[in-house]
PLY file of the C-alpha trace (Angstrom):
ply
format ascii 1.0
element vertex 89
property float x
property float y
property float z
element edge 88
property int vertex1
property int vertex2
end_header
-30.55 -10.53 28.48
-31.37 -6.44 28.16
-29.20 -4.54 29.73
-30.61 -0.89 29.95
-32.74 0.50 27.28
-31.28 -2.26 25.13
-33.67 -4.45 23.30
-33.30 -7.96 24.61
-30.63 -9.79 21.89
-28.84 -6.29 21.63
-25.68 -7.58 23.23
-25.82 -10.28 20.89
-26.08 -8.68 17.16
-22.82 -6.27 18.66
-20.78 -8.84 19.74
-21.81 -11.32 16.16
-21.38 -7.95 14.34
-18.01 -7.55 15.98
-17.11 -10.84 14.64
-18.44 -10.29 11.40
-15.98 -7.03 11.04
-12.98 -9.17 12.38
-13.42 -12.40 9.60
-13.74 -9.70 6.77
-10.60 -7.46 8.05
-8.57 -10.79 7.88
-10.16 -12.02 4.98
-9.59 -9.06 2.79
-5.46 -9.00 4.02
-3.23 -9.48 1.72
-2.94 -12.75 -0.11
1.28 -13.24 -2.12
0.61 -14.65 -5.76
2.64 -15.05 -8.59
6.01 -16.43 -8.40
8.34 -16.50 -5.46
10.95 -14.57 -4.87
14.12 -16.95 -4.83
15.68 -14.05 -1.56
13.81 -12.36 1.10
13.24 -8.67 -0.14
14.08 -7.57 4.13
17.61 -9.50 4.32
18.94 -10.46 0.90
18.43 -14.42 2.45
17.40 -17.35 0.33
13.79 -18.77 0.53
14.19 -22.75 0.44
12.12 -24.12 -2.53
10.01 -25.88 0.35
8.91 -22.59 1.18
8.52 -21.14 -1.80
6.35 -24.25 -3.40
4.30 -24.17 -0.15
3.21 -20.14 -0.16
3.04 -19.43 -4.11
3.85 -15.45 -4.70
6.23 -15.99 -1.71
8.60 -12.84 -0.62
9.68 -12.88 2.46
12.03 -15.57 4.23
10.26 -16.83 7.36
11.80 -14.88 10.06
11.36 -12.04 8.78
7.60 -12.78 8.09
7.58 -13.40 11.20
9.09 -10.48 12.31
5.76 -8.15 10.05
3.52 -10.66 11.76
4.05 -9.79 14.73
3.75 -5.72 14.75
1.19 -4.24 15.98
-1.25 -3.05 13.21
-3.14 -0.38 13.82
-6.16 -0.45 13.45
-9.42 1.99 14.47
-11.49 0.47 17.51
-15.19 0.45 16.91
-18.13 2.27 19.81
-20.99 0.16 19.22
-21.95 0.71 22.97
-21.45 4.74 22.45
-21.59 4.67 26.23
-19.62 8.05 27.80
-17.26 4.45 29.65
-16.04 3.25 25.75
-15.44 6.49 24.39
-12.37 7.29 27.00
-10.86 4.59 26.76
0 1
1 2
2 3
3 4
4 5
5 6
6 7
7 8
8 9
9 10
10 11
11 12
12 13
13 14
14 15
15 16
16 17
17 18
18 19
19 20
20 21
21 22
22 23
23 24
24 25
25 26
26 27
27 28
28 29
29 30
30 31
31 32
32 33
33 34
34 35
35 36
36 37
37 38
38 39
39 40
40 41
41 42
42 43
43 44
44 45
45 46
46 47
47 48
48 49
49 50
50 51
51 52
52 53
53 54
54 55
55 56
56 57
57 58
58 59
59 60
60 61
61 62
62 63
63 64
64 65
65 66
66 67
67 68
68 69
69 70
70 71
71 72
72 73
73 74
74 75
75 76
76 77
77 78
78 79
79 80
80 81
81 82
82 83
83 84
84 85
85 86
86 87
87 88
């Protein structure tokens, strides 16, 4: 299905490109490696041995990591369409 002046399959290509960009961003996230800390880097609470064994290189306790994961990560949107409507949002 083409919309306006776009060729057939253009919308599907945009969706696939957006998915590929997001997957690349997620894969590029820093994964902890090395020796795990015994105490949390933020709150100084002890990190349980089970967590240190499950996540090599862990530096944060479960609560601090959960709080960090819920924070909104700023990222720039990509305007693939180039329409005025998408630029004004």
